[in-house]
C-alpha positions in Angstrom: 20.9 61.7 -68.1 19.3 59.9 -70.9 15.4 59.8 -71.4 13.3 56.9 -73.2 10.1 59.2 -73.3 6.8 56.6 -74.0 3.5 56.5 -74.1 2.9 52.7 -73.2 6.1 51.2 -72.1 8.9 49.2 -73.9 5.6 48.3 -76.6 7.5 46.6 -79.6 11.0 45.6 -80.8 11.9 49.3 -81.9 11.6 50.9 -78.6 12.9 47.7 -76.9 16.0 48.1 -79.2 16.4 52.1 -78.1 16.3 51.1 -74.2 19.0 48.6 -74.6 21.0 51.1 -77.0 21.0 53.7 -73.9 21.9 51.9 -71.6 25.1 50.5 -73.2 24.6 46.9 -72.3 22.0 44.4 -71.9 18.2 44.5 -70.0 19.9 41.4 -68.4 22.7 43.0 -67.0 21.4 46.4 -65.8 19.9 47.2 -62.6 16.6 48.8 -62.1 14.3 50.6 -60.0 10.9 51.4 -60.6 8.9 54.7 -59.7 4.8 53.9 -59.2 4.3 56.9 -57.2 2.7 58.7 -59.8 -0.6 56.3 -60.0 -1.5 57.4 -56.6 -2.3 60.9 -57.5 -4.7 60.2 -60.6 -8.4 58.8 -59.9 -8.1 56.4 -62.7 -5.9 54.1 -60.9 -6.0 51.8 -58.4 -3.8 50.6 -55.9 -4.5 47.0 -58.7 -2.4 49.2 -61.3 0.4 50.3 -59.2 0.7 46.5 -58.0 0.6 45.4 -61.6 3.1 48.1 -62.9 5.2 47.0 -59.8 5.4 43.1 -60.6 5.3 43.2 -64.0 2.3 41.8 -64.4 0.9 45.4 -66.5 -0.3 45.4 -70.2 2.2 48.2 -70.0 5.9 46.4 -70.1 8.5 47.9 -68.0 9.3 46.0 -64.8 9.1 42.5 -66.6 11.8 42.9 -69.3 14.4 40.8 -67.6 16.2 42.7 -65.4 19.3 42.0 -63.8 17.6 43.4 -60.4 14.3 45.4 -59.8 13.9 47.4 -56.6 10.8 49.8 -56.0 11.5 53.6 -55.1 8.5 55.3 -53.5 8.8 58.8 -53.3 6.1 60.0 -50.9 8.5 58.0 -48.4 12.3 60.0 -49.5 11.5 62.7 -47.3 11.6 60.6 -44.3 14.4 58.8 -44.7 17.3 61.2 -45.8 19.1 61.5 -48.7 22.1 59.4 -47.1 19.9 56.3 -47.3 18.0 56.4 -51.3 20.8 58.0 -52.9 22.8 55.8 -53.3 20.2 53.6 -54.6 19.6 56.2 -57.6 22.7 56.3 -58.1 24.0 52.9 -58.3 20.8 52.0 -60.8 21.0 51.6 -64.3 17.8 52.4 -64.9 14.6 53.9 -63.6 11.4 53.1 -64.4 8.6 55.5 -64.0 4.9 54.7 -64.0 2.1 56.5 -65.6 -0.8 58.5 -63.3 -0.9 62.0 -62.9 1.8 63.9 -64.0 1.7 67.2 -61.5 1.5 64.2 -58.9 4.4 62.8 -59.5 6.5 66.3 -60.3 5.5 67.3 -56.7 6.8 64.2 -55.1 9.8 64.7 -57.5 10.6 68.1 -56.1 9.8 67.4 -52.2 12.1 64.5 -52.4 14.7 65.9 -53.9 14.8 63.7 -57.0 14.7 66.4 -59.0 17.1 68.3 -58.1 19.7 64.8 -58.1 18.5 64.6 -62.3 21.1 66.8 -63.5 24.1 64.5 -61.8 22.6 61.4 -63.2 24.8 62.0 -66.9 25.2 57.6 -67.0 21.1 56.7 -66.0 18.4 56.1 -68.0 14.9 57.5 -67.6 12.3 55.3 -69.0 9.0 56.9 -68.5 5.6 55.5 -69.1 3.1 58.4 -70.1 2.9 60.6 -67.4 6.3 59.3 -66.1 7.0 60.4 -69.8 4.9 63.7 -69.7 7.0 64.9 -66.1 9.7 65.9 -68.0 8.6 68.0 -70.3 7.8 71.9 -69.8 4.0 72.2 -69.7 1.7 69.0 -70.0 -1.6 71.0 -71.1 -4.6 72.1 -69.0 -6.7 68.9 -71.1 -4.2 66.6 -68.3 -4.8 68.1 -65.3 -6.6 66.3 -62.9 -4.7 66.6 -59.5 -4.0 70.0 -57.9 -0.4 71.1 -58.0 0.3 74.3 -54.9 1.5 76.1 -58.0 -2.4 76.0 -59.8 -0.3 75.6 -62.9 0.2 72.6 -65.5 4.1 73.1 -65.4 6.3 70.1 -65.0 10.1 69.7 -64.7 10.9 70.6 -68.4 14.3 68.7 -68.8 13.0 68.6 -72.0 12.2 71.7 -74.7 8.8 70.0 -76.0 5.6 68.6 -74.0 3.7 65.6 -74.7 0.5 64.2 -75.9 0.3 60.5 -75.3 -1.9 57.6 -76.5 -2.8 59.2 -79.4 -6.0 57.2 -81.0 -6.1 54.8 -78.0 -9.5 52.5 -78.5 -10.1 53.2 -74.5 -9.5 56.6 -75.2 -11.8 58.4 -77.5 -11.3 61.9 -76.9 -7.4 61.0 -77.6 -7.9 62.2 -81.9 -5.1 63.9 -83.3 -7.8 66.6 -83.8 -8.2 66.7 -80.4 -4.3 66.7 -79.9 -4.0 69.6 -82.6 -6.4 71.4 -80.4 -4.1 71.0 -77.4 -0.7 72.1 -79.1 -2.8 75.2 -79.7 -2.0 76.0 -76.4 1.2 75.1 -75.5 4.0 77.9 -76.2 7.0 75.4 -77.0 6.9 72.3 -79.6 4.7 69.3 -78.8 4.9 65.5 -80.3 1.5 63.6 -80.1 2.4 59.8 -80.0 0.6 56.3 -80.1 1.3 53.7 -78.2 3.5 52.1 -80.5 6.0 55.2 -80.5 8.6 56.7 -77.8 10.8 59.6 -78.1 14.8 58.8 -77.4 17.1 61.6 -76.0 20.6 61.9 -76.1 22.2 65.5 -74.7 18.9 67.0 -75.2 18.1 65.4 -79.2 15.3 64.1 -79.6 14.4 60.9 -82.1 11.5 59.6 -82.6 11.4 55.9 -82.2 8.1 54.7 -84.2 6.2 51.7 -85.1 2.5 53.8 -85.2 1.2 57.2 -85.6 3.1 59.8 -84.3 2.9 63.9 -85.3 5.3 66.8 -84.3 3.3 70.7 -83.9 5.4 73.1 -83.9 4.0 76.8 -82.0 
C-alpha cells in the first residue's frame, strides 16, 4: 500500500502532485472510497463534519478533487454485511480517502471490520489520510491525542509506518499546537516522529518516507 499522510487533506499543489504520482494516473480516472468513521469517535466532531467530508464541502480537500467515482465505506457497518460484500469494493478502489477525527476509534474499527487485516494485500491501493486518518498508520499517537479510550487502554495504533505524527502544527484554531508542545510530545514517543503543519504531508512508498511540504515541519528522533 502506498500512503499519503496529510494533516489537512490535499491542501496545496505539491501535495496534489504527490497524490497523482502515487495513483499513477489522473484523479479523473481514479475511483475513490471515502471512510468517515474516525469523525464519530472525537468529541469535537459532529455529524455535520462527517457530511461535509463525504459531500466534498469540507475546508480540507479530499472528496471534491474530481474523482471518477466516490463511494462511502463506513467501517462500523462492515461486520454486519460480510467480507464477500465489502472486500471487492475495497480491492476495486484506487484510493481510500480517510477522514480525521479520533485515531484510536478509527484503529479499533479498522481491526473490528477486518480492513486492517486486508491492508497488506492492497499493494496498488493509495491510502490518503487526513489527520487521524494519517495517525492511525503510525505505531502510537501519544497520550496528548487520546480522546476515545480503546479496549487496550493504550495509545497504540496500526504501526504500518515506523514514525508518529503530530498534525496541525501552528494551527490558528489550536493554540496549543506549537513547536515547543510538539517537542514535548515527541519526548514521550519511543520512535521517530514528525510534526507537520496543514501545508505538509508525508509520502510513503515501500516503507520509504518523503516529506512533501509548502509549510513547516520537523523530524524528531528518539
